[in-house]
C-alpha positions as CSV (number, residue, x, y, z in Angstrom):
1,I,-0.8,44.2,70.7
2,V,2.8,45.3,71.5
3,G,5.1,42.6,70.5
4,K,2.7,40.9,68.1
5,R,3.3,41.1,64.4
6,L,0.3,42.6,62.6
7,A,-0.4,40.8,59.4
8,P,-3.4,40.1,57.2
9,P,-5.3,36.9,57.8
10,P,-4.1,33.9,55.8
11,R,-5.9,33.2,52.6
12,P,-7.6,29.9,52.4
13,G,-5.7,27.2,50.4
14,N,-2.4,29.1,50.4
15,D,0.1,27.2,52.4
16,D,3.2,28.5,50.7
17,K,2.7,32.2,50.6
18,S,6.1,33.5,49.6
19,D,6.0,32.5,45.9
20,D,2.3,33.2,45.4
21,D,2.6,36.6,47.1
22,M,5.6,37.6,45.0
23,E,3.8,36.6,41.9
24,E,0.7,38.6,43.0
25,I,2.9,41.6,43.6
26,R,4.6,41.3,40.2
27,Q,1.2,41.0,38.5
28,F,-0.8,43.7,40.3
29,G,1.9,46.0,41.8
30,G,3.6,48.7,39.8
31,P,4.6,52.3,39.8
32,Y,1.8,54.8,40.2
33,F,1.5,57.5,37.6
34,H,0.8,61.2,38.3
35,P,0.3,63.0,35.0
36,T,2.3,66.2,35.0
37,G,3.8,68.4,32.4
38,T,1.0,68.0,29.9
39,C,0.6,71.8,29.7
40,S,3.9,72.9,31.2
41,I,5.3,76.3,31.7
42,G,7.3,77.3,28.7
43,E,5.6,75.0,26.4
44,C,1.9,76.0,26.6
45,L,2.0,78.5,29.5
46,D,3.9,81.7,30.2
47,D,5.4,82.5,33.5
48,Q,2.1,83.9,34.7
49,L,0.4,80.5,34.2
50,R,-1.6,82.0,31.2
51,F,-2.3,79.7,28.3
52,K,-0.6,81.0,25.2
53,G,-3.1,81.9,22.5
54,I,-6.2,81.9,24.7
55,N,-7.2,85.1,26.6
56,R,-8.2,84.9,30.2
57,L,-7.3,81.2,30.7
58,R,-4.8,80.1,33.3
59,V,-3.8,76.6,34.2
60,A,-3.2,76.0,37.9
61,D,-2.6,72.2,38.5
62,A,0.0,69.6,38.1
63,S,-0.1,69.7,34.4
64,S,1.6,73.1,34.5
65,L,4.7,71.6,36.2
66,P,7.6,71.2,33.7
67,F,8.8,68.1,35.4
68,I,7.5,65.2,37.5
69,P,8.2,66.0,41.2
70,R,10.0,63.3,43.3
71,M,7.1,63.4,45.7
72,N,3.3,63.3,45.7
73,T,1.9,65.9,43.3
74,N,-0.7,67.1,45.7
75,P,1.6,69.6,47.6
76,S,3.1,70.8,44.3
77,S,-0.4,71.4,42.9
78,M,-1.4,73.3,46.0
79,V,1.7,75.6,45.6
80,V,0.9,76.2,41.9
81,G,-2.7,77.0,42.8
82,A,-1.6,79.4,45.6
83,R,0.8,81.1,43.2
84,C,-1.9,81.5,40.5
85,A,-4.3,83.0,43.1
86,S,-1.5,85.4,44.1
87,L,-0.9,86.4,40.5
88,I,-4.6,87.0,39.9
89,A,-5.1,89.0,43.1
90,N,-2.0,91.1,42.6
91,G,-2.4,91.9,38.9
92,G,0.3,89.6,37.7
93,C,2.9,90.3,40.4
94,L,3.8,87.7,43.1
95,V,4.5,90.5,45.6
96,K,1.7,93.0,46.3
97,K,2.7,96.4,45.3
98,T,2.7,99.0,48.0
99,Y,3.1,102.6,47.6
100,S,4.3,105.0,50.3
101,K,2.7,108.4,50.6
102,A,5.7,110.7,50.4
């Protein structure tokens, strides 16, 4: 396998692939779309990911992002979910409050 070029098998009846392949790419290829910002922080949500106007509702997915990340939205969504879980677990604070017995 080393040294061989891996390519899909040729399609029957397609001797000149370059023009046809480029046309197929133009027809079926395109940018992918990850919807984000449909319920963004500042617009619909406060900084605690709470939906404005509805009690006990938080949004913890890519729709809460105020912009489209330049990468896949999965890691960004995971961070938002982790932050939301931390906010809920710690009563609205990102850092757990600790009290010293003095």
